[in-house]
Backbone as numpy.savetxt, mean C-alpha at the origin, in Angstrom:
# Nx Ny Nz CAx CAy CAz Cx Cy Cz
-29.33 -8.73 14.71 -28.17 -8.95 13.85 -26.93 -9.05 14.75
-26.11 -10.07 14.53 -24.88 -10.25 15.28 -23.89 -9.16 14.90
-22.93 -8.81 15.81 -21.94 -7.77 15.49 -21.17 -8.06 14.20
-20.81 -9.32 13.96 -20.06 -9.64 12.74 -20.92 -9.44 11.50
-22.23 -9.78 11.61 -23.14 -9.57 10.48 -23.32 -8.08 10.21
-23.41 -7.29 11.29 -23.57 -5.84 11.14 -22.34 -5.25 10.46
-21.16 -5.70 10.85 -19.92 -5.19 10.24 -19.87 -5.54 8.77
-20.27 -6.76 8.41 -20.27 -7.16 7.00 -21.28 -6.35 6.20
-22.47 -6.16 6.79 -23.50 -5.38 6.10 -23.05 -3.94 5.91
-22.45 -3.36 6.96 -21.96 -1.98 6.87 -20.86 -1.88 5.82
-19.94 -2.86 5.81 -18.85 -2.85 4.84 -19.40 -2.96 3.42
-20.40 -3.83 3.22 -21.00 -3.97 1.89 -21.69 -2.68 1.47
-22.43 -2.05 2.39 -23.11 -0.80 2.09 -22.10 0.29 1.77
-21.04 0.40 2.59 -20.02 1.41 2.33 -19.31 1.14 1.01
-19.13 -0.12 0.68 -18.51 -0.44 -0.61 -19.35 0.04 -1.76
-20.67 -0.10 -1.63 -21.56 0.39 -2.69 -21.53 1.90 -2.77
-21.62 2.56 -1.62 -21.60 4.02 -1.59 -20.23 4.52 -2.04
-19.16 3.94 -1.46 -17.80 4.36 -1.81 -17.51 4.12 -3.27
-17.96 2.97 -3.80 -17.73 2.67 -5.20 -18.40 3.67 -6.11
-19.65 4.04 -5.76 -20.35 5.02 -6.57 -19.66 6.36 -6.50
-19.20 6.73 -5.32 -18.50 8.01 -5.16 -17.20 8.03 -5.95
-16.49 6.92 -5.96 -15.25 6.86 -6.70 -15.49 6.93 -8.19
-16.57 6.28 -8.65 -16.88 6.32 -10.07 -17.20 7.75 -10.50
-17.91 8.49 -9.65 -18.22 9.88 -9.97 -16.93 10.70 -10.09
-15.94 10.41 -9.24 -14.67 11.12 -9.30 -13.82 10.70 -10.49
-14.23 9.65 -11.18 -13.47 9.20 -12.34 -12.50 8.08 -12.06
-12.50 7.53 -10.84 -11.62 6.41 -10.51 -12.19 5.16 -11.15
-11.37 4.39 -11.84 -11.87 3.13 -12.41 -12.28 2.19 -11.29
-13.32 1.44 -11.53 -13.86 0.56 -10.50 -13.71 -0.90 -10.90
-12.48 -1.37 -11.00 -12.25 -2.78 -11.31 -12.48 -3.64 -10.10
-12.54 -4.92 -10.31 -12.72 -5.85 -9.20 -11.46 -5.94 -8.38
-11.62 -6.27 -7.12 -10.47 -6.40 -6.24 -9.68 -7.65 -6.57
-8.40 -7.61 -6.32 -7.55 -8.77 -6.55 -7.20 -9.39 -5.21
-8.17 -10.06 -4.63 -7.94 -10.68 -3.35 -8.07 -12.17 -3.48
-7.19 -12.84 -2.80 -7.24 -14.29 -2.82 -7.95 -14.82 -1.59
-7.80 -16.09 -1.32 -8.43 -16.68 -0.15 -7.85 -16.05 1.10
-8.65 -15.94 2.11 -8.21 -15.33 3.36 -8.35 -13.82 3.33
-8.73 -13.24 2.19 -8.96 -11.81 2.12 -7.71 -10.98 1.92
-6.55 -11.57 1.87 -5.33 -10.78 1.69 -5.19 -10.39 0.23
-4.70 -9.18 0.00 -4.52 -8.68 -1.35 -3.39 -9.46 -2.02
-3.63 -9.91 -3.23 -2.63 -10.69 -3.95 -1.96 -9.90 -5.06
-2.45 -8.70 -5.35 -1.94 -7.95 -6.48 -0.52 -7.45 -6.26
-0.17 -7.05 -5.06 1.19 -6.65 -4.73 1.76 -7.67 -3.77
3.06 -7.92 -3.85 3.62 -8.90 -2.92 3.60 -8.37 -1.49
3.25 -9.21 -0.53 3.30 -8.77 0.87 4.76 -8.66 1.32
5.03 -7.67 2.14 6.38 -7.53 2.70 6.67 -8.77 3.54
7.87 -9.31 3.37 8.28 -10.49 4.14 9.60 -10.27 4.85
10.57 -9.68 4.14 11.90 -9.45 4.69 12.37 -8.09 4.19
12.03 -7.04 4.95 12.27 -5.68 4.47 13.73 -5.39 4.15
14.66 -5.92 4.94 16.09 -5.67 4.69 16.49 -6.20 3.31
16.06 -7.42 2.99 16.39 -8.03 1.71 15.64 -7.35 0.56
14.39 -7.01 0.79 13.60 -6.32 -0.24 14.19 -4.95 -0.54
14.68 -4.26 0.50 15.34 -2.97 0.30 16.65 -3.14 -0.45
17.44 -4.15 -0.09 18.72 -4.40 -0.77 18.49 -4.66 -2.26
17.46 -5.43 -2.59 17.15 -5.71 -4.00 16.73 -4.43 -4.71
15.96 -3.59 -4.05 15.54 -2.32 -4.65 16.74 -1.41 -4.90
17.60 -1.29 -3.90 18.77 -0.41 -4.03 19.73 -0.91 -5.10
19.82 -2.23 -5.27 20.67 -2.79 -6.33 20.16 -2.36 -7.70
18.88 -2.03 -7.79 18.28 -1.57 -9.04 18.22 -0.04 -9.09
18.90 0.61 -8.12 18.93 2.07 -8.03 17.54 2.67 -7.86
16.76 2.01 -7.00 15.40 2.42 -6.74 15.13 2.38 -5.25
14.25 3.25 -4.76 13.81 3.09 -3.37 12.88 1.89 -3.27
12.68 1.41 -2.07 11.66 0.39 -1.83 10.38 1.14 -1.48
9.34 0.91 -2.25 8.04 1.53 -1.99 7.22 0.53 -1.17
6.69 1.01 -0.06 5.83 0.18 0.78 4.44 0.81 0.78
3.47 0.05 0.33 2.08 0.49 0.40 1.49 -0.05 1.69
1.00 0.85 2.54 0.27 0.44 3.73 -1.21 0.49 3.35
-1.86 -0.65 3.46 -3.23 -0.81 2.99 -4.12 -1.30 4.11
-5.41 -1.27 3.86 -6.40 -1.74 4.81 -7.41 -2.59 4.05
-7.66 -3.78 4.56 -8.64 -4.68 3.94 -9.97 -3.97 3.74
-10.50 -4.03 2.52 -11.79 -3.44 2.21 -11.75 -1.96 1.87
-10.60 -1.34 1.90 -10.47 0.10 1.63 -10.60 0.34 0.12
-11.64 1.05 -0.33 -11.81 1.27 -1.77 -10.73 2.15 -2.36
-10.22 3.12 -1.61 -9.16 3.99 -2.11 -7.85 3.20 -2.29
-7.62 2.27 -1.37 -6.43 1.41 -1.47 -6.51 0.55 -2.73
-7.69 -0.04 -2.94 -7.88 -0.91 -4.11 -7.65 -0.13 -5.40
-8.18 1.07 -5.49 -8.04 1.86 -6.71 -6.58 2.26 -6.93
-5.91 2.74 -5.88 -4.50 3.11 -6.01 -3.66 1.91 -6.44
-3.94 0.76 -5.82 -3.18 -0.46 -6.12 -3.42 -0.89 -7.57
-4.69 -1.01 -7.97 -5.00 -1.55 -9.29 -4.68 -0.58 -10.42
-4.93 0.70 -10.21 -4.76 1.66 -11.30 -3.34 2.16 -11.46
-2.56 2.16 -10.38 -1.23 2.77 -10.46 -0.10 1.85 -9.99
-0.26 1.28 -8.80 0.86 0.55 -8.20 1.14 -0.79 -8.87
0.11 -1.57 -9.15 0.34 -2.86 -9.81 0.98 -2.67 -11.18
0.49 -1.75 -12.02 1.18 -1.54 -13.30 2.65 -1.13 -13.14
2.93 -0.28 -12.15 4.32 0.14 -11.93 5.16 -1.01 -11.41
4.58 -1.85 -10.55 5.28 -3.03 -10.05 5.59 -3.98 -11.20
4.62 -4.16 -12.10 4.85 -5.03 -13.26 5.94 -4.48 -14.18
6.10 -3.15 -14.17 7.17 -2.52 -14.96 8.52 -2.58 -14.26
8.55 -3.10 -13.02 9.82 -3.30 -12.33 10.05 -2.44 -11.10
9.12 -1.58 -10.73 9.30 -0.78 -9.52 9.17 -1.68 -8.29
10.15 -1.67 -7.40 10.06 -2.52 -6.19 9.00 -1.98 -5.23
7.90 -2.71 -5.10 6.80 -2.34 -4.21 6.38 -3.58 -3.42
6.19 -3.39 -2.12 5.62 -4.43 -1.27 4.46 -3.81 -0.49
3.62 -4.67 0.04 2.45 -4.20 0.77 2.48 -4.67 2.21
2.10 -3.76 3.11 1.94 -4.05 4.54 0.51 -3.66 4.88
-0.17 -4.52 5.63 -1.58 -4.29 5.92 -1.85 -3.98 7.39
-2.68 -2.94 7.60 -3.23 -2.68 8.93 -3.95 -3.94 9.40
-3.97 -4.17 10.70 -4.74 -5.26 11.33 -4.38 -6.63 10.78
-3.17 -6.81 10.32 -2.74 -8.09 9.75 -1.68 -8.70 10.65
-1.90 -9.94 11.06 -0.98 -10.61 11.97 0.18 -11.30 11.26
0.19 -11.26 9.91 1.32 -11.90 9.20 2.63 -11.30 9.69
3.64 -12.15 9.78 4.93 -11.74 10.32 5.89 -11.44 9.17
6.67 -10.38 9.37 7.74 -10.03 8.44 9.00 -9.79 9.26
10.11 -9.65 8.58 11.36 -9.28 9.22 11.62 -7.83 8.87
11.80 -6.98 9.89 11.98 -5.55 9.63 13.41 -5.24 9.18
13.70 -3.98 8.98 15.02 -3.57 8.50 16.14 -3.95 9.45
15.83 -4.09 10.75 16.83 -4.46 11.74 16.94 -5.95 12.00
16.15 -6.75 11.27 16.20 -8.19 11.45 15.24 -8.73 12.49
14.36 -7.87 13.01 13.39 -8.28 14.03 12.10 -8.79 13.38
11.50 -9.80 14.01 10.22 -10.33 13.54 9.11 -9.46 14.11
8.23 -8.98 13.23 7.11 -8.14 13.64 5.92 -8.43 12.74
4.73 -8.17 13.26 3.54 -8.32 12.42 3.40 -7.11 11.51
2.63 -7.28 10.45 2.35 -6.15 9.56 1.72 -5.02 10.37
0.75 -5.36 11.21 0.07 -4.33 12.00 1.04 -3.60 12.91
1.96 -4.31 13.52 2.96 -3.67 14.38 3.82 -2.69 13.59
4.15 -3.06 12.36 4.96 -2.14 11.53 4.19 -0.85 11.23
2.88 -0.96 10.98 2.11 0.27 10.72 2.15 1.20 11.93
2.13 0.63 13.13 2.20 1.46 14.35 3.60 2.04 14.53
4.64 1.23 14.29 6.01 1.74 14.43 6.30 2.87 13.44
5.74 2.77 12.24 5.92 3.82 11.24 4.97 4.99 11.47
4.08 4.86 12.45 3.07 5.88 12.78 2.19 6.22 11.57
1.77 5.19 10.89 0.85 5.35 9.76 -0.56 5.26 10.32
-1.38 6.24 9.98 -2.75 6.24 10.48 -3.80 6.37 9.38
-3.35 6.47 8.12 -4.25 6.66 6.99 -3.97 5.60 5.94
-5.03 5.06 5.38 -4.87 4.11 4.27 -5.53 4.70 3.04
-4.87 4.60 1.91 -3.53 4.06 1.71 -2.45 5.09 2.07
-1.31 4.59 2.44 -0.11 5.41 2.62 1.03 4.73 1.88
1.78 5.52 1.13 2.98 5.02 0.46 4.20 5.58 1.18
5.15 4.68 1.50 6.41 5.04 2.13 7.53 4.72 1.14
8.57 5.53 1.16 9.68 5.37 0.22 10.96 5.22 1.03
11.55 4.01 1.00 12.71 3.72 1.83 13.99 3.65 1.00
15.06 4.18 1.61 16.38 4.14 1.01 17.38 3.52 1.96
18.66 3.80 1.77 19.71 3.19 2.59 19.42 3.26 4.09
19.69 2.15 4.76 19.50 2.08 6.20 18.05 1.99 6.62
17.13 1.82 5.67 15.72 1.74 6.01 15.14 3.10 6.39
15.78 4.18 5.93 15.28 5.53 6.21 14.34 5.97 5.10
13.32 6.73 5.47 12.42 7.30 4.47 13.17 8.38 3.71
13.07 8.32 2.38 13.83 9.24 1.53 12.95 10.14 0.67
11.65 10.13 0.92 10.71 11.02 0.22 9.51 11.23 1.12
8.79 12.30 0.85 7.57 12.57 1.59 6.57 11.45 1.36
5.83 11.12 2.38 4.81 10.08 2.28 3.66 10.55 1.39
3.02 9.59 0.77 1.75 9.86 0.08 0.67 9.25 0.96
-0.15 10.10 1.56 -1.16 9.64 2.51 -2.55 9.91 1.99
-3.39 8.87 1.98 -4.78 9.02 1.59 -4.98 8.99 0.09
-6.21 9.31 -0.29 -6.59 9.30 -1.70 -6.23 10.63 -2.36
-5.83 10.55 -3.60 -5.53 11.73 -4.41 -6.47 11.71 -5.60
-6.65 12.84 -6.24 -7.45 12.85 -7.46 -6.81 11.92 -8.48
-7.60 11.11 -9.15 -7.04 10.09 -10.04 -6.20 10.66 -11.17
-6.56 11.82 -11.67 -5.79 12.40 -12.77 -4.38 12.81 -12.35
-4.17 12.99 -11.04 -2.88 13.49 -10.57 -2.10 12.47 -9.75
-2.70 11.34 -9.41 -2.05 10.36 -8.54 -0.70 9.93 -9.09
-0.67 9.54 -10.34 0.59 9.06 -10.92 1.64 10.17 -10.93
1.23 11.40 -11.20 2.18 12.52 -11.20 2.77 12.74 -9.81
1.92 12.69 -8.78 2.44 12.82 -7.42 3.37 11.67 -7.07
3.02 10.48 -7.50 3.85 9.31 -7.23 5.20 9.43 -7.94
5.20 9.85 -9.18 6.46 10.04 -9.92 7.32 11.10 -9.24
6.68 12.16 -8.74 7.41 13.21 -8.04 8.10 12.66 -6.79
7.38 11.83 -6.03 7.97 11.23 -4.83 9.12 10.29 -5.19
8.96 9.53 -6.27 10.02 8.62 -6.70 11.26 9.41 -7.11
11.08 10.52 -7.79 12.19 11.37 -8.19 12.90 11.91 -6.95
12.11 12.36 -5.97 12.67 12.86 -4.70 13.46 11.76 -4.01
12.93 10.54 -3.99 13.61 9.43 -3.33 14.89 9.03 -4.06
14.83 8.95 -5.38 16.02 8.55 -6.16 17.17 9.56 -5.98
16.84 10.81 -5.79 17.87 11.84 -5.61 18.62 11.63 -4.30
18.04 10.89 -3.36 18.68 10.66 -2.06 19.34 9.29 -1.94
19.36 8.54 -3.02 19.97 7.20 -2.96 21.48 7.30 -3.14
């Protein structure tokens, strides 16, 4: 088996095991919202963080950045069950992906890849939610990793409240 075939087989096997484990925990197991090229289409990808932050602040909201990883079942569940519905309700959320070469403009106006931003922010766990306020500073504690599904939204609301208090 070629290395790429082994990686695909391992990813498929882990998806089956991870999916079953998530279902046991009570996480809904909807299909992924990925378009061509494998990039997640459910949340908008970060493109110009300074402008995205300005738009969020104009709405008296922090900018929420989801750091995700392709194929991560916990990322998919957090995105589909909580973040996409909140984004549709108007919460400013963008997504940055580990190992993604897509280029964005950071808060200082510099061009960087999504993957480079994850390293600059020192994010090492997927999913991670970051909450940015004035000047591109983090204004709430990060949400790192998977949380119990019954409490995820409550923790997220708590972080949003913490962030809004610092705007």
